[in-house]
N, C-alpha and C positions, 0 to 999 in steps of 0.2 A: 237689465232695467232693476235698478234697486238692490242688486245682488240675489235676487229670486229665479229659480229655475221655471221653466215652462210648466212642469207640472205642479209645482207650488203655486204659480199665478192662476191655473186651471182650478185648483182647488178652492181658492180666493173667490173667484169669478161664481163657482157654484154655491158657496156660502152666501154670498152677497146675492144671488139670484132667488135663494130661499128666503133670505131675510126681506129683500125689497119688493120681490113678485116679479114676474114676467113682465106686466104692463109697464111698470116704472123703472124696469131695468135700462131701456136706452136713454131714457132721459138722466138717470143715474150715472150711466158710462160717459154720456156728453159731458156732463158736468165735470166728471173725473177728468176727463180729457182736457177740458179747458184748465180746469186746476193745475193739470201736470204740465202744460204747455206755458202758463204764466210761471210756475215755479221754476221751470227749466229757462225761461229767458230772465228771470230774475239770477240765478245762479250765473248764466253766461254774462250779464251786465256786471254782477258783482265781481267776478273773476277777472273781466277786463278792467275795472276800475282798479283793482287790487295791482293787477301787472302794469297800469300805466303808472300809478303811484311808485310802485318798485321801480320802474325804469327813470322815474324822475329823481328818486333818492340814489339811485347808483350814479346819475349825472351830477348831482350837487357834491357827491362824496369824491367823484374822481375830480372835479374842479377844486375842491377843498385840498385833495392830495396834491395836485400840481402846484396850489399856492403853497403849501407847506414845503414842499420839496425846492421850490424858487426861493422861500424864505431862507431855508437852511443852506442852499448855495450862496447865497449873498452875504451870510453871516458866517460861513465858514471860511478860512483863508484857502486860496487856490492851492493847487499841489505846486505850481511854481513858487509861490510865496514859502511853501514848507521846504523845497529844495534850497532856497536863497538861506531861510534860518539854518539850515543844516551844514553849511559851510563855515 
């Protein structure tokens, strides 16, 4: 979680307990949990949106590549035409 060990997390909780006090600690932890949940949901939705955009961009790039290749095939003489020209 956030790249911190359980010992570091325990130290943070003790410091928070000293600052906030034991009576308000449950409220603060609930609020922190809600914020963490919302942040986690935001990150997941953002990641999914980026993945969707990248997927759509890949599809568009594939279509463009196929269109360019088909245009090149139309413009370039076929291999049979090249053989006839060589004779």
